[in-house]
C-alpha positions as CSV (number, residue, x, y, z in Angstrom):
1,M,13.2,13.9,-3.3
2,P,13.2,10.6,-1.4
3,V,9.3,10.4,-1.1
4,F,7.1,8.8,-3.8
5,A,3.4,8.6,-4.2
6,S,3.5,5.0,-5.5
7,Y,5.8,2.1,-6.1
8,E,5.4,2.7,-9.8
9,E,6.7,6.3,-9.4
10,F,9.6,5.0,-7.3
11,A,10.5,2.3,-9.9
12,A,10.6,4.9,-12.6
13,S,12.9,7.2,-10.6
14,V,15.5,4.7,-9.3
15,S,18.1,2.8,-11.3
16,Q,17.3,-0.8,-12.0
17,T,20.8,-1.7,-10.8
18,E,20.3,0.0,-7.4
19,S,20.7,-2.5,-4.5
20,C,17.5,-2.1,-2.5
21,A,16.0,-3.6,0.7
22,L,12.2,-3.1,1.1
23,V,10.3,-2.9,4.3
24,I,6.5,-2.9,4.1
25,G,3.9,-1.8,6.7
26,N,1.5,0.9,8.0
27,F,4.2,2.2,10.4
28,D,1.8,4.2,12.5
29,G,3.9,5.6,15.3
30,V,7.2,4.4,13.8
31,H,7.8,2.6,17.1
32,R,10.6,0.3,18.2
33,G,9.2,-2.6,16.1
34,H,9.2,-0.5,13.0
35,Q,12.7,0.8,13.7
36,A,13.9,-2.8,14.1
37,L,12.5,-3.6,10.6
38,I,14.5,-0.7,9.1
39,A,17.6,-1.7,11.0
40,S,17.2,-5.3,9.7
41,A,16.9,-4.1,6.1
42,R,20.0,-2.0,6.5
43,E,22.0,-5.0,7.7
44,R,20.9,-7.0,4.7
45,V,21.6,-4.3,2.1
46,G,24.7,-2.8,3.6
47,A,25.8,0.8,3.8
48,S,26.0,1.3,0.1
49,G,22.5,0.0,-0.6
50,K,19.2,1.7,-0.2
51,V,16.5,1.0,2.3
52,V,13.0,1.6,1.0
53,A,10.0,1.9,3.4
54,M,6.6,1.3,1.7
55,T,3.6,2.4,3.6
56,F,0.0,3.1,2.6
57,A,-2.1,6.3,2.3
58,P,-4.7,6.4,3.7
59,H,-4.5,3.7,6.3
60,P,-6.0,0.6,4.6
61,A,-8.6,0.2,7.4
62,T,-10.2,3.6,6.4
63,V,-11.0,2.0,3.0
64,I,-11.8,-1.6,4.0
65,S,-13.6,-1.0,7.3
66,P,-13.9,2.7,8.1
67,Q,-16.1,2.0,11.1
68,S,-13.3,0.3,12.9
69,A,-10.3,2.3,11.6
70,P,-7.9,3.2,14.3
71,S,-7.1,6.8,15.4
72,L,-3.7,7.6,13.9
73,L,-0.7,8.4,16.1
74,L,1.1,10.5,13.4
75,S,0.3,12.8,10.5
76,A,1.6,11.5,7.1
77,R,4.3,14.2,7.2
78,R,5.6,13.2,10.6
79,K,5.5,9.5,9.8
80,R,7.6,10.3,6.6
81,E,10.1,12.3,8.7
82,L,10.5,9.6,11.3
83,L,10.9,6.8,8.7
84,L,13.8,8.8,7.1
85,L,15.3,9.5,10.5
86,A,15.1,5.8,11.4
87,G,17.3,5.0,8.4
88,A,15.1,4.7,5.4
89,D,16.5,6.2,2.2
90,F,13.2,6.3,0.4
91,V,9.6,6.4,1.5
92,I,6.8,5.2,-0.8
93,E,3.3,6.4,0.3
94,Q,1.4,3.9,-1.8
95,R,-2.1,5.2,-2.6
96,F,-4.6,2.8,-1.1
97,D,-8.1,3.0,-2.6
98,A,-11.0,0.6,-3.4
99,A,-9.2,-0.6,-6.6
100,F,-5.9,-1.2,-4.8
101,A,-7.8,-3.1,-2.0
102,Q,-9.1,-5.6,-4.6
103,L,-5.6,-6.8,-5.6
104,T,-5.0,-10.3,-4.6
105,A,-1.8,-11.0,-2.6
106,T,-0.2,-12.6,-5.7
107,E,-1.3,-9.6,-7.9
108,F,0.3,-7.2,-5.4
109,V,3.6,-8.9,-5.6
110,E,3.6,-9.5,-9.4
111,R,2.1,-6.2,-10.5
112,I,3.6,-3.9,-8.0
113,L,6.8,-5.2,-6.5
114,L,8.1,-7.1,-9.5
115,A,7.7,-3.9,-11.6
116,G,10.4,-2.1,-9.7
117,P,14.2,-2.7,-9.3
118,K,15.4,-6.1,-8.3
119,L,15.1,-6.4,-4.5
120,R,18.0,-7.8,-2.6
121,A,16.0,-8.2,0.6
122,V,12.4,-7.7,2.0
123,C,11.7,-7.3,5.7
124,V,8.2,-7.5,7.2
125,G,6.8,-7.9,10.7
126,H,5.5,-11.1,12.2
127,D,1.9,-10.0,11.8
128,F,2.2,-8.5,8.3
129,R,-0.6,-9.5,5.9
130,F,-1.5,-8.1,2.5
131,G,-3.8,-8.6,-0.5
132,R,-7.5,-9.0,-0.8
133,G,-8.7,-10.8,2.3
134,R,-5.3,-10.5,3.9
135,T,-4.2,-13.8,2.4
136,G,-0.6,-12.8,1.7
137,D,2.2,-13.2,4.2
138,G,6.0,-13.5,4.4
139,A,5.9,-17.0,3.1
140,L,4.2,-15.9,-0.1
141,L,6.7,-13.0,-0.5
142,A,9.6,-15.4,-0.1
143,K,8.1,-17.9,-2.6
144,I,7.5,-15.3,-5.4
145,L,10.3,-12.8,-4.8
146,G,12.8,-15.5,-3.9
147,E,12.2,-17.5,-7.0
148,S,12.0,-14.6,-9.4
149,Q,14.6,-12.2,-8.0
150,G,16.5,-14.2,-5.4
151,A,15.4,-11.8,-2.7
152,Q,16.0,-12.7,0.9
153,V,12.7,-12.3,2.7
154,T,12.9,-11.9,6.5
155,V,9.9,-12.0,8.8
156,L,10.9,-10.4,12.1
157,S,9.6,-11.7,15.4
158,A,7.7,-9.3,17.6
159,V,9.8,-6.7,19.4
160,S,9.2,-6.5,23.1
161,V,10.3,-4.2,25.8
162,T,10.6,-4.7,29.6
163,T,8.7,-2.3,31.8
164,P,10.2,-1.1,35.2
165,G,7.9,-3.7,36.8
166,S,9.6,-6.5,34.7
167,E,6.6,-7.0,32.4
168,Q,7.3,-8.0,28.8
169,V,5.2,-5.8,26.4
170,T,5.1,-6.2,22.7
171,C,5.6,-3.0,20.7
172,S,2.5,-2.2,18.8
173,S,0.6,0.8,17.6
174,T,-2.6,-0.5,19.3
175,L,-0.8,-0.7,22.7
176,I,0.6,2.8,22.3
177,R,-2.9,4.2,21.6
178,R,-4.1,2.4,24.7
179,A,-1.3,3.8,26.8
180,L,-2.0,7.3,25.6
181,S,-5.7,7.0,26.2
182,D,-4.8,5.9,29.8
183,G,-2.5,8.8,30.2
184,D,0.5,6.4,30.7
185,L,3.2,8.5,29.1
186,D,6.0,6.2,30.4
187,R,4.6,3.1,28.7
188,A,3.9,5.0,25.5
189,A,7.5,6.4,25.4
190,L,9.0,2.9,26.2
191,L,7.1,1.4,23.2
192,L,7.8,4.3,20.9
193,G,11.5,4.7,21.8
194,R,10.9,8.4,22.2
195,P,8.5,10.7,24.1
196,A,4.9,10.7,23.0
197,E,4.0,13.8,21.0
198,L,1.3,15.8,19.4
199,E,1.8,18.1,16.4
200,G,-0.5,20.8,15.1
201,T,-1.1,24.3,13.9
202,V,-1.6,27.1,16.4
203,V,-5.1,28.6,15.9
204,H,-7.2,31.3,17.6
205,G,-9.0,30.1,20.8
206,A,-11.5,31.7,23.1
207,G,-8.7,34.0,24.4
208,R,-9.4,33.2,28.1
209,G,-5.8,32.5,28.8
210,R,-4.7,36.1,28.4
211,T,-7.5,37.3,30.7
212,I,-5.9,35.4,33.5
213,S,-2.3,36.2,32.5
214,V,-1.6,32.6,31.3
215,P,-1.7,32.9,27.5
216,T,-1.9,29.6,25.6
217,A,-1.3,28.3,22.1
218,N,-4.3,26.4,21.0
219,L,-3.5,23.5,18.8
220,R,-5.4,22.1,15.9
221,C,-3.8,18.6,15.9
222,H,-2.6,16.9,12.7
223,S,-3.3,13.4,14.1
224,D,-6.4,12.1,15.8
225,V,-4.9,10.1,18.6
226,K,-6.8,10.4,21.9
227,L,-4.7,11.5,24.8
228,K,-6.4,11.2,28.3
229,P,-7.7,14.6,29.4
230,G,-5.5,16.3,32.0
231,V,-2.6,18.6,32.6
232,Y,0.8,17.7,31.3
233,A,4.4,18.9,31.3
234,A,6.0,19.0,27.8
235,W,8.6,20.5,25.6
236,A,7.0,22.7,23.0
237,E,9.0,22.7,19.7
238,I,8.2,25.6,17.4
239,L,8.7,24.2,13.9
240,T,9.6,25.9,10.7
241,A,9.6,24.5,7.2
242,A,13.2,24.6,5.9
243,G,13.2,25.0,2.2
244,S,16.7,23.5,2.0
245,S,15.8,20.4,3.9
246,F,15.5,17.0,2.1
247,P,12.6,16.7,1.4
248,S,11.6,20.3,1.6
249,D,8.4,19.8,3.6
250,I,10.1,18.2,6.5
251,P,10.1,20.9,9.3
252,M,13.0,21.9,11.5
253,V,12.9,22.9,15.2
254,E,13.3,26.7,15.4
255,A,13.0,26.9,19.2
256,S,12.1,24.7,22.1
257,H,10.4,25.8,25.4
258,P,9.0,24.0,28.4
259,A,5.2,24.1,28.4
260,A,2.3,23.4,30.7
261,V,-0.3,21.7,28.5
262,N,-4.0,21.2,29.2
263,V,-5.8,18.5,27.2
264,G,-9.5,18.6,27.9
265,Y,-12.8,20.5,27.9
266,N,-12.2,23.6,30.1
267,P,-15.0,22.7,32.6
268,T,-14.4,25.7,34.8
269,F,-15.4,28.0,32.0
270,L,-18.0,25.9,30.2
271,G,-21.4,25.1,31.6
272,P,-23.3,21.8,31.4
273,S,-24.9,22.8,28.1
274,A,-21.5,22.7,26.4
275,F,-21.3,19.0,27.1
276,A,-24.7,18.1,25.6
277,A,-23.0,16.8,22.5
278,K,-22.2,13.1,22.4
279,E,-18.5,13.8,21.9
280,P,-17.5,17.4,22.9
281,P,-14.5,18.8,21.2
282,L,-11.2,18.1,23.0
283,S,-8.9,21.1,23.2
284,V,-5.1,21.1,23.4
285,E,-3.7,24.3,24.9
286,A,0.0,24.9,25.7
287,H,1.4,27.7,27.9
288,L,5.0,28.1,26.9
289,L,7.5,29.1,29.6
290,V,10.1,31.6,28.7
291,G,12.6,33.5,30.8
292,D,11.8,36.9,32.4
293,G,11.9,39.7,29.9
294,V,11.6,37.3,26.9
295,E,8.6,37.7,24.7
296,L,7.5,35.0,22.3
297,P,6.7,36.0,18.7
298,S,3.1,35.4,17.5
299,L,2.5,31.7,17.1
300,Y,-0.7,31.9,15.1
301,D,-0.6,29.7,12.0
302,R,2.8,28.3,13.2
303,E,3.4,24.5,13.6
304,L,4.0,23.3,17.1
305,R,5.2,19.9,18.4
306,L,4.5,18.9,22.0
307,C,6.9,16.3,23.3
308,F,5.3,15.1,26.6
309,V,7.4,14.7,29.8
310,A,4.8,13.8,32.5
311,R,1.1,13.8,33.3
312,L,0.6,16.1,36.3
313,R,-3.1,15.7,37.2
314,D,-6.7,15.2,35.9
315,E,-8.6,18.1,34.5
316,R,-11.3,19.3,36.9
317,K,-13.8,22.0,37.4
318,F,-12.8,24.6,40.0
319,P,-15.3,26.6,42.2
320,S,-13.8,29.9,41.0
321,V,-11.4,31.3,38.4
322,V,-9.2,32.5,41.3
323,E,-8.7,28.9,42.5
324,L,-8.1,27.7,38.9
325,V,-5.4,30.3,38.4
326,A,-3.7,29.3,41.7
327,Q,-3.6,25.6,40.5
328,I,-2.2,26.7,37.1
329,R,0.6,28.6,38.9
330,S,1.3,25.4,40.9
331,D,1.3,23.3,37.7
332,I,3.7,25.8,36.0
333,A,6.1,25.5,39.0
334,T,6.0,21.7,38.6
335,V,6.7,21.9,34.9
336,R,9.7,24.1,35.7
337,Q,11.0,21.5,38.1
338,L,10.5,18.6,35.7
339,T,12.2,20.4,32.7
340,G,15.0,22.1,34.7
341,E,13.7,25.5,33.4
342,R,15.0,28.5,35.2
343,R,13.3,31.9,35.3
């Protein structure tokens, strides 16, 4: 299995003669900048070498400063999957706890990285820092690993993309979170290099959808990214864990359907008392569109991935359920147009 719980475990499982290139980072989102790191490592190690992506679990900020820890774009499983799809041969999910946080930058290199196979190359981002107090950087990696192993250390410049308005935007997880909180799917997708998404498990909801002939799959999301409330067009991918996949917990797409997705608080059904809490729960509900005469199997307890296409409108409170249903029917028609779905 190409996923390891620590660098030590990786070192014990890989031949010391293996030609390896290491990339290090949090990789939340596995956006274009992260993909460029992996591509750079592949160039340096060649087709016959191995690219190793080292990330940290949980996110270091949740240990060092939990009050300011960012909401995560991906679950650990999805991040692992995307790193492998981007070209990594191995993923190390280094356990980050209070003891690990106390390692100095030099100790991190000498105790962790030098304990593994000889590294041919190391690639990190321009803003990569490590060790207690974030005192380590690419220059320190180059000094220690270059002198001891002859490793080539590369610090990549920031990766930028050009928006339709000719604005240069640096790819970063922070800007992707901001785009999603603004409901700007186009900017998020541009920075990610793929559509923005949410994954989760289908759970039982209030059952209101069926009473108005618009049944929905209610999602308990695996990540905690905040998407701006509203109605969205998306592709809903029904996932299944394939026991023969590599590694075995990476799911496969069993089926894909267009979906009208509501992200919000159901204000038409919920009265003011429901919003007395400081942060009311945000619900994610997807109405999957299938052809006439086609019946979906039960999705309860199944994994669903929503790949967003467009944001249609804000969520709002309707004077009556009849008016809400009329708007939902209009939203569904728009989703059909955007996805090319035919009845």
